[in-house]
N, C-alpha and C positions, 0 to 999 in steps of 0.2 A: 758667186762671191762667198768666200769662207767667213762665216761668223766667228768660228773658233778654230784655232790651230794649236796643236801640241807638237813640239819639236824636240827630238833627242832627249826625252824626259827620263830622268832617273829619280826615284823617290822611294821612301820606305819608312821604317820605324826604328827609333833608337839606334841609328847608325847602320842599320842593315837594309840594303836595297831590296825592294820587291819588284820594282819596274826597271827595265833596262832598255834605254834608247828607244822609247816609245814615241811614235809619231802618228798623228791622225788629223783629219780635217773634217769640219762639219759645215756644210753649206746652209745658207739661210733658207728657212721654210722647208727643211727636210727632216726626216726621222732617221737617225743613225743609231745603230745598235753595236754594242761591244759584247760579244759572246765568249763563253769559256767556262770551264768547270770550276768548282769550288777551289779557292786557293790560287787561281790563275792571276789575280791582281786587279780584277775589275773594280772592286770597291776602293782599293788604293788609288787607282787612276782617277776615279771620280773625286775622291777626297783631295787629291793633289790639284785638280782643276778648280775646286772650290776653295783652296787655301787652308784646308783643315789639317794638312800635314805639309812639312817642308819639302821643297824640291831641291835635290842636291846638284843636279845638272839639267840643262835644257830650258825651254821656254813654254809658258802658257800665254797665248795671244788671243785676246777677245776684241772684236771690232777693230783690229789693226793695232791694238795697244798691248804691250807686254804687261801682264798683271801679276807676275811672280811675287812681288813685294806687297801686294794689297791684302788686307785682312778679309776674312769671309764676308763680313757685313758690307765692306766696301765693294766687293764683287757683286753682291746682291744689288747694291745701289746702281751698279753699271748695267744690270739687266740679266744676271744669272739667278737661277733659283734651283733648289736641291730638295729632293724627297729621298731621305735615307731609307734603307731597307727596314729599319726598326720603326719607322713612321714618326716616333718621338712626339706624339700628341700629348696634351694635358688631359688625362682621363677624368678629372674632377671638374673640368670646365665644360661649358656647353659647346655645341657645334659652332654656333655663331662666334662665341668668344675665341675659340681656337682659330677660326678664319680671320678674325680681326687682328690677331697677333701677327699674321702674315703681312699686314699692311703697315709696317712700322717705318719704312723709308719715307722721306718727305714727298716724293712723287706718288707713291702708293697711297699715302694718307689722303691726298687731294681727290683721289678717285675711289675712295673706299666704298661708298654707297653703290656706285656704278659697278664696281668689281663684285660686291656681294650679290647684286642682282644677276650679273652674268654667270656667276658660279652656281647660283640656285637654278638658273635656267639650264645650265650645262649638266649639273647633277641634281635633278629635282628632289631626290631623297634627302639631300642636305637641307633644302628649304623646308621640307615637310617636318624635319626633325631638328630644326635650328635651336630649339630650347632644350634638347635632350643632352645628357652628359655624354661626352665622347667615349668614355670607357664602357658604356653600356651598348655600344653599337657593334654590329658584326664586323668580322675582319674585312670584308669587301667594302662596307660602308666607311670603315676607318681609313682604308686606302684611298677612297674617293675624297675623304676629308683632308688627308695629308696632301693630295694633289691640289685640292681646292685652296688650301692654305698657301701652298707654293705659288699658285696662280694669283693670289692676292697682291703679290709684289709687282704684278704686271711685267713678267720677265720677257726678254727676247729669246732666252735659251732656258728651257726647262730640262733639268737633269734628274733622272730617275734611277734608283738603284734597286735591282731585283724586285720589280713591280709585282711579280706573280707569287712571291714567297708566302706560303701559308694560305693561299686562296684556292677555292674550288675552281676547277677548269672553266665552268660556265661563267663564274664571276670574272675570272681573268679575261676571257674573251670579251665580255661586256665592257670592261675597262679599256681594253686595247682598242675596241671600236671607237670609244670616245676619243682616245689619243689620236687616231687617224684624222679626226676632224680638227684637232688642235693645230696640225701642221699648216693649215691655211693661214693662221695668224701668228704663229711662232715656230721656233725650231726646237726639236726634241732630241736629246741624247740619252740613251738608256743602256744600262748594263743588265744582262738577262741570262739566266740559265735555261729558260724555256725557249729552246732554239727554234722550234716550229713556229711559235707565236712571233718571235723576232723576225723570222723570215717573211711572215705574212704582212707585217706593217712597215718594214724598213725600206728606205731608199738605198741605203748603203750599210755594209756590215764589216766590222773588224773582228778578227779572231785572235784572242789573247791566250797565250799558253806560257806558264812559268815566267810571267812578267814581260813577255815579248810579243809583239804583233807577228803572227806567223802566216796570216793570210788576210786579204781584204778584197772587197768587190761588191757588186750589186747582187741581190739575192739569187737571181737566175744564173749569174756567173758562178757563184760559190756552190750552188746546188749541183753543178756539173763536176765539181772537184772530187776526185776519188778520196782525198784526205777528209774532206768535209762530210762526204756521204758516209764513210765508215766510222769516223770518230764522233760526229755530232748528230747525224740524221738517222743513224741506226740502219743504214742501207749497206748490205754486203757488197764489197767491191768486186 
């Protein structure tokens, strides 16, 4: 079953299209990646799905419902959650206070204590540093905090933009290993430049170039593509 579908999407900024006829499907309890170079439109696509920019054509369908006209906070209430590449934490607030801010929907507030415990179990370092100011944490710890805050809304679909940006490779691997465990209880959609990491964890991959989907498939299928080998995996055709 498709938890999320995007159909014939056109979107952009200030009247200029960045995305052209983009379509994708995300099945429940899967990890789906959107890969592509800088400027390919990955962030624009995620922003359109979350309602952060207007869609000029096409549909965003979540759990069978067209959500084009819903505000971002309404989409979060339905079960989407978003971790932007900039993380957008509150550096002068504690780890725990940042996490609590993620539980602002009525459903999430009811489960706040349970959610905090689950996140501290999932990312033990956040529990150890719950009273520490977010701005004093390392980049990897801040990324865990950003993910934890998104999880506080108890989403069905967790959307992540450029998870590995600014992180050391070892930290990136650690966080991706955590993500693999998440797909047992929720669905993950991520945009990523770290192609090798995306291939390791994803059930399905879409390749975005110049605002268009140019290829898609399971990782083992795409890894055999001459185009993908030469353009994304650094393998000479």
